[in-house]
C-alpha positions as semicolon CSV with decimal commas, in nm:
position;residue;x (nm);y (nm);z (nm)
1;I;0,000;0,000;0,000
2;R;0,281;0,240;0,089
3;A;0,462;0,195;-0,241
4;G;0,139;0,224;-0,439
5;A;0,040;0,540;-0,257
6;A;0,379;0,699;-0,322
7;E;0,377;0,607;-0,690
8;A;0,028;0,747;-0,740
9;C;0,086;1,069;-0,543
10;A;0,128;1,345;-0,800
11;A;0,235;1,590;-0,528
12;L;0,557;1,395;-0,466
13;P;0,868;1,486;-0,666
14;A;0,914;1,263;-0,972
15;A;1,239;1,114;-0,840
16;L;1,057;0,983;-0,531
17;R;0,765;0,844;-0,729
18;K;1,008;0,648;-0,948
19;R;1,160;0,488;-0,638
20;A;0,834;0,436;-0,452
21;A;0,914;0,074;-0,365
22;C;1,237;0,158;-0,183
23;L;1,154;0,479;0,006
24;P;1,274;0,467;0,370
25;R;1,004;0,431;0,635
26;T;1,155;0,654;0,906
27;K;1,167;1,030;0,874
28;V;1,541;1,072;0,936
29;K;1,636;0,814;0,673
30;F;1,374;0,947;0,431
31;L;1,512;1,302;0,453
32;K;1,866;1,177;0,400
33;F;1,749;0,973;0,101
34;C;1,576;1,276;-0,052
35;Q;1,887;1,490;-0,027
36;G;2,102;1,230;-0,204
37;A;2,131;1,131;-0,569
38;A;1,856;0,868;-0,552
39;G;1,610;1,120;-0,413
40;G;1,692;1,396;-0,660
41;Y;1,909;1,615;-0,433
42;L;1,607;1,781;-0,277
43;A;1,649;2,078;-0,044
44;A;1,584;2,008;0,323
45;E;1,261;2,207;0,323
46;T;1,133;2,029;0,011
47;A;1,224;1,692;0,159
48;G;1,033;1,778;0,476
49;R;0,722;1,865;0,275
50;A;0,760;1,543;0,077
51;W;0,762;1,340;0,400
52;T;0,439;1,502;0,517
53;T;0,280;1,452;0,176
54;L;0,379;1,085;0,169
55;Q;0,247;1,017;0,520
56;T;-0,085;1,177;0,427
57;A;-0,110;0,975;0,106
58;V;-0,030;0,647;0,282
59;A;-0,285;0,716;0,558
60;A;-0,553;0,787;0,297
61;A;-0,470;0,470;0,105
62;E;-0,482;0,258;0,419
63;A;-0,815;0,408;0,521
64;E;-0,957;0,337;0,175
65;A;-0,837;-0,023;0,204
66;G;-1,005;-0,059;0,542
67;L;-0,679;-0,079;0,735
68;E;-0,640;0,087;1,073
69;E;-0,314;0,120;1,262
70;S;-0,322;-0,027;1,612
71;D;-0,346;0,249;1,869
72;S;-0,075;0,282;2,132
73;V;0,120;0,546;2,324
74;L;0,413;0,501;2,087
75;V;0,199;0,536;1,774
76;R;0,053;0,863;1,904
77;L;0,390;1,000;2,016
78;K;0,563;0,917;1,688
79;R;0,318;1,147;1,512
80;I;0,492;1,428;1,702
81;V;0,845;1,291;1,757
82;D;0,932;1,049;1,477
83;E;1,240;0,906;1,651
84;A;1,053;0,816;1,971
85;R;1,140;0,466;2,091
86;P;0,998;0,237;2,358
87;V;1,208;0,168;2,668
88;H;0,975;-0,070;2,850
89;R;0,615;-0,181;2,824
90;I;0,307;-0,214;3,040
91;D;-0,006;-0,410;2,959
92;R;-0,256;-0,227;2,741
93;T;-0,512;-0,241;3,022
94;T;-0,270;-0,109;3,287
95;S;-0,282;0,264;3,358
96;G;-0,009;0,495;3,484
97;L;0,352;0,577;3,407
98;L;0,535;0,469;3,092
99;T;0,881;0,581;2,979
100;V;0,950;0,655;2,611
101;A;1,285;0,779;2,478
102;L;1,279;1,065;2,230
103;D;1,598;0,968;2,044
104;A;1,833;0,674;1,994
105;D;2,094;0,784;2,250
106;A;1,836;0,822;2,525
107;A;1,680;0,487;2,432
108;N;2,017;0,312;2,461
109;H;2,096;0,474;2,797
110;L;1,756;0,396;2,944
111;S;1,745;0,042;2,805
112;I;2,070;-0,037;2,985
113;Q;1,915;0,083;3,311
114;W;1,604;-0,131;3,261
115;G;1,812;-0,433;3,156
116;S;2,034;-0,399;3,463
117;R;1,725;-0,385;3,689
118;V;1,841;-0,066;3,859
119;V;1,517;0,115;3,781
120;G;1,279;0,161;4,074
121;K;0,924;0,054;3,990
122;G;0,607;0,053;4,196
123;Y;0,248;-0,040;4,120
124;E;-0,087;-0,013;4,290
125;A;-0,365;-0,269;4,256
126;I;-0,700;-0,353;4,406
127;V;-0,733;-0,726;4,460
128;D;-1,022;-0,951;4,544
129;G;-1,056;-1,054;4,908
130;V;-0,883;-0,936;5,224
131;V;-0,507;-0,989;5,232
132;D;-0,421;-1,096;5,587
133;A;-0,051;-1,009;5,619
134;D;0,048;-0,643;5,610
135;E;0,337;-0,720;5,374
136;G;0,509;-1,015;5,217
137;L;0,707;-1,169;4,930
138;L;0,553;-1,359;4,640
139;D;0,826;-1,592;4,515
140;Y;0,670;-1,796;4,233
141;S;0,848;-1,919;3,922
142;L;0,662;-1,855;3,596
143;I;0,656;-2,014;3,254
144;R;0,498;-1,875;2,940
145;V;0,208;-2,068;2,791
146;D;0,140;-1,964;2,432
147;A;-0,214;-1,976;2,300
148;P;-0,287;-2,197;1,997
149;K;-0,203;-2,032;1,668
150;R;-0,484;-1,834;1,507
151;S;-0,699;-1,881;1,817
152;G;-0,711;-1,509;1,888
153;L;-0,639;-1,582;2,254
154;P;-0,354;-1,410;2,444
155;S;-0,050;-1,588;2,581
156;R;-0,038;-1,618;2,959
157;M;0,201;-1,706;3,241
158;A;0,159;-2,009;3,464
159;V;0,308;-2,066;3,810
160;V;0,528;-2,379;3,813
161;P;0,785;-2,537;4,046
162;P;1,128;-2,374;4,008
163;D;1,287;-2,693;3,876
164;V;1,059;-2,710;3,570
165;P;1,259;-2,658;3,248
166;A;1,227;-2,302;3,114
167;A;1,076;-2,180;3,444
168;K;1,176;-1,820;3,522
169;P;1,234;-1,711;3,884
170;C;1,008;-1,418;3,973
171;K;0,972;-1,215;4,290
172;T;0,719;-0,952;4,390
173;T;0,689;-0,777;4,725
174;Y;0,355;-0,643;4,840
175;R;0,237;-0,406;5,113
176;V;-0,124;-0,358;5,219
177;V;-0,237;0,004;5,191
178;E;-0,605;-0,031;5,275
179;R;-0,853;-0,310;5,344
180;R;-1,226;-0,328;5,289
181;D;-1,475;-0,608;5,349
182;R;-1,402;-0,785;5,022
183;R;-1,119;-0,586;4,862
184;T;-0,763;-0,482;4,941
185;L;-0,550;-0,201;4,798
186;V;-0,189;-0,317;4,774
187;D;0,141;-0,153;4,681
188;L;0,353;-0,380;4,460
189;V;0,723;-0,387;4,372
190;P;0,827;-0,633;4,098
191;H;1,190;-0,744;4,139
192;T;1,185;-0,915;3,800
193;G;1,008;-0,808;3,483
194;R;0,822;-1,108;3,343
195;L;0,514;-1,089;3,125
196;H;0,201;-1,049;3,343
197;Q;0,413;-1,110;3,654
198;L;0,198;-0,912;3,897
199;R;-0,127;-1,050;3,762
200;A;-0,010;-1,412;3,769
201;H;0,149;-1,378;4,115
202;L;-0,156;-1,223;4,276
203;A;-0,394;-1,475;4,119
204;H;-0,183;-1,764;4,249
205;F;-0,169;-1,591;4,587
206;G;-0,547;-1,620;4,596
207;H;-0,617;-1,251;4,543
208;P;-0,662;-1,180;4,169
209;I;-0,662;-0,820;4,053
210;L;-1,014;-0,685;4,002
211;G;-1,117;-0,674;3,638
212;D;-0,858;-0,932;3,528
213;S;-1,036;-1,159;3,282
214;L;-0,721;-1,357;3,199
215;Y;-0,607;-1,461;3,547
216;G;-0,915;-1,412;3,759
217;P;-1,200;-1,659;3,809
218;P;-1,509;-1,654;3,583
219;G;-1,693;-1,326;3,626
220;N;-1,389;-1,139;3,759
221;E;-1,393;-0,906;3,460
222;A;-1,721;-0,766;3,590
223;T;-1,571;-0,663;3,925
224;A;-1,417;-0,345;3,779
225;P;-1,460;-0,136;3,464
226;R;-1,097;-0,215;3,373
227;L;-0,795;-0,398;3,511
228;A;-0,735;-0,240;3,855
229;L;-0,358;-0,217;3,810
230;H;-0,169;0,113;3,796
231;S;0,198;0,197;3,732
232;A;0,247;0,448;4,015
233;R;0,625;0,501;4,052
234;L;0,934;0,509;3,834
235;C;1,285;0,604;3,942
236;F;1,572;0,623;3,691
237;V;1,869;0,838;3,588
238;D;1,805;1,109;3,329
239;P;2,023;1,032;3,021
240;D;2,112;1,400;2,967
241;T;2,155;1,549;3,315
242;Q;2,241;1,230;3,508
243;A;1,997;1,348;3,774
244;T;1,774;1,097;3,948
245;C;1,414;1,115;3,827
246;D;1,169;0,996;4,091
247;I;0,825;1,019;3,930
248;R;0,499;0,947;4,113
249;S;0,149;0,907;3,973
250;P;-0,092;0,778;4,239
251;A;-0,426;0,644;4,120
252;D;-0,769;0,745;4,241
253;W;-0,938;0,422;4,351
254;S;-1,229;0,583;4,534
255;A;-1,488;0,467;4,281
256;L;-1,391;0,102;4,318
257;F;-1,383;0,119;4,694
258;D;-1,715;0,306;4,703
259;D;-1,868;0,017;4,507
260;D;-1,768;-0,229;4,780
261;D;-2,098;-0,253;4,962
């Protein structure tokens, strides 16, 4: 679709239309291509207009074909900052803090921090039932269980004994913030970063997160309007200033607690 849209776009310079099949997909590489021999030695300003024209033409062609780009934080941000890159991920249904690098150097610096597990992370969740202990450690090994191909179902994590082949050691500490008759607000710190770690750990602990249709019991998705999990704290070193960034974003859980009659 992209190549066809470029070839058919009369507003693009002829040199770009002739090379529609090999035009770079990122803005930086596209601009460099345009200013070289293959792109017709376009001026920087002309190349910038050509990029905008091409993106508009491709979007129109995709819409006409019934295609829609999956929505995400990164997709939205790249419309403003083309070189934006993900540093880490949170589940689509999880709210709260997410770090995105705005250039390659920042992405490399931050990725090293995340890979070295020196980043401070904290979550809040409302779980089903009353958690008895004020704090504790959930030390459960996890293994990934892939859904059948073309089933449309998501992959999930299963708790297994630590000696099972391919089992990954996972640790989460929790602290009770508030208790109600049938619900508990907990503060969570994941010490490893496995897929769905917090959700799988809490479900195995006997206190699934409200609204979790994947790990909770039947009907659990109706206990909250969304997954009651929130990324509340991130602490890392700023790639440019080397200053420590300690960012907090507490959630407002009053509606869920007010519903606990």
